[in-house]
C-alpha positions, 0 to 999 in steps of 0.5 A, a space after each residue: 296935534 300928536 301924530 301916529 307912526 307910519 306903521 300905525 296909520 292903517 290901524 288909525 284908519 280902522 279906529 275911526 270907522 265907527 265915527 265915520 259910519 255914525 256920521 254918513 247921513 250928516 256927510 251926505 246931507 251936508 255935503 261935507 265932513 263934520 269938523 269933529 271927524 276932520 279933526 280926528 282924521 287930521 290928528 292921525 295924519 290921514 290927510 297927508 299920507 305922503 308928506 315927507 318926513 323932512 317936513 314932519 310927515 309920515 311919508 307912507 309907502 304906496 301899499 300903506 296909503 292904498 290900505 288906508 284908503 280902502 278902510 276909509 272908503 269902505 265905511 264911507 266914500 266921501 271920507 275916503 276920497 277927501 283923504 285920497 285927494 289931500 294925500 295925493 296933493 301932499 305927494 306933490 307938495 313934497 317938492 317944496 323946500 323942507 323948511 317952506 313945508 314946515 313953515 306952511 303946515 307947522 309942526 307937527 304938520 297940519 296939511 289939509 290940502 285941496 285944489 286942482 292939478 289942472 293949469 286953469 289959473 294965471 300967475 303973473 311974475 312980480 317982484 318976490 313972486 307972483 299975482 294969482 288969479 283964476 277959477 278951478 273946479 272939482 276941489 274935493 275937501 275944500 270945506 276943511 282945507 287949510 291950503 289950496 293947490 293952485 296950478 297955473 300958467 306962468 305969465 310975464 309982461 309979454 304974456 304966457 311963458 313957455 319952456 324950451 320945448 315950447 309948451 306953456 310953463 306951468 307952476 303950482 302955487 300954495 294959496 291959504 284957504 281964507 284967500 279963495 272964494 268958494 262957489 257952491 257947485 257940488 250938486 252931483 250924483 255921487 261922492 256928495 260928501 266931498 264938497 268938491 266945489 269950484 273956487 276962485 282966486 282974485 289977484 292974490 300975491 304968492 312968494 315964489 318960495 311957496 310955489 313948485 313944479 311937478 317935475 322938480 326933484 324932492 330934497 332929500 329924496 327917499 324912494 317914494 319921490 322917485 321920478 318914475 313914481 310921479 303918477 303912481 304916488 299921486 294915484 295909488 290912494 285913488 285906487 284904494 278908494 274904489 276898492 274900498 267902495 267895492 268892499 263896502 258894497 259887498 259887505 252891505 249886501 252880505 249884511 242884508 242878505 240873511 233877512 231881506 227878501 223882495 216884493 216878488 218873493 219871500 225867499 231871503 236874498 242869501 237863498 237865491 242862486 242868482 244872489 249867491 253867484 253875484 256876491 261870489 263873482 264880485 268878491 273874485 273881481 275885487 280880490 283879483 284886482 286887489 291882488 294885482 294892484 298890491 303886487 304891481 305896487 310892490 314890484 315898482 317899489 322894489 325896482 326903484 329902491 334897488 335902483 333898477 336902471 329902467 323900471 318902465 315895465 314895472 311902472 307900466 304894470 303899476 299904473 295899469 293896475 291902478 286904472 284896472 282896480 277902479 274899473 273892476 271895482 265898478 263891475 263888482 259894485 254893479 254886481 251886488 247892487 243888481 243882485 239886491 234888486 229893488 231893495 238897493 234903490 232906497 237911500 236908507 240902503 248903503 248899496 245905493 250910495 256905494 253905487 253912486 259913489 263908485 260911478 263918480 270915482 271912476 270919472 277920475 283921471 286915474 280911471 280914464 280909458 286913456 290910461 289903458 292905451 298908455 300902458 298898452 304902448 309901453 307893453 308894445 315897446 312904445 313911449 307914451 306922450 303922458 307925463 310920468 312914464 
């Protein structure tokens, strides 16, 4: 499987847009990505943007991953979402030893990853590794994944193990996709094509070498894997998806505005002052949120690459910008959806799906309102309890 260079990855995403758009109906009705599209995305490295170079990955910087996800999600939200979740997990599996990653994913690597960061499983320590059991939900991309990221509470013969701080010990274990049982649970309002089903593991052995902790360091550790970028590296692709959905919605309204009227008026949408105003508002909302996100990502990247002793301010701005981008994207989509009137409610209209998808996307942890509160604590000189600050 040949791979593109990091500098080409945005162009690779753009080249796939016609294929993605042609597959939109199939993606929605089949609740998953077509095999041919998965193959092309995997060949371009779009499921593993943050896999380290030591494993043969692209090790894309934060700005590149945001731009890739914008491009994919503007064409089809579920495609961007699957790529973003797998790439976020590729950021976490960078904590595996390089040779282990090479063993798991091959060379060139093929890391199509799904799973869960929530420790909903149990991993019982045995000789050489762990016996894993549990059930997880929201496994986006599981239909085409080849490895599952299973976050578990570690147990020994006496029960759950604890860290020196007294909290349950958690490790993520890499389980082959063919060793899990998928439960078809993904009947949802939006992002249907992600196939984010539940999955179950029943007493599967995982060698210790195939496990990791998110607080482990990365060796060799480039700036992307700086410990203060933990949440940012995993969350940046998700923010890119939201902005892409907003861009797709705005472009969809612009495309239909010249030739579309409504049941109440024969005046084309583009000639109505309210529609003109809403399109302009949405454009300004997305442009401002995107500029803030890209600037904040650039600032935090500069801070970690120049060894700023305490990048807390930059980390707070980057994390705040990610959450802000998601919520502002919802506002922008709402503006253009309602501006289109009853036209937008039909499934044949792309706006209908952008509306559903963005309202599901913002439910992700990166979009949680608590993220604003945590950033506010930092800005007020306090330290949040959340991980990754």
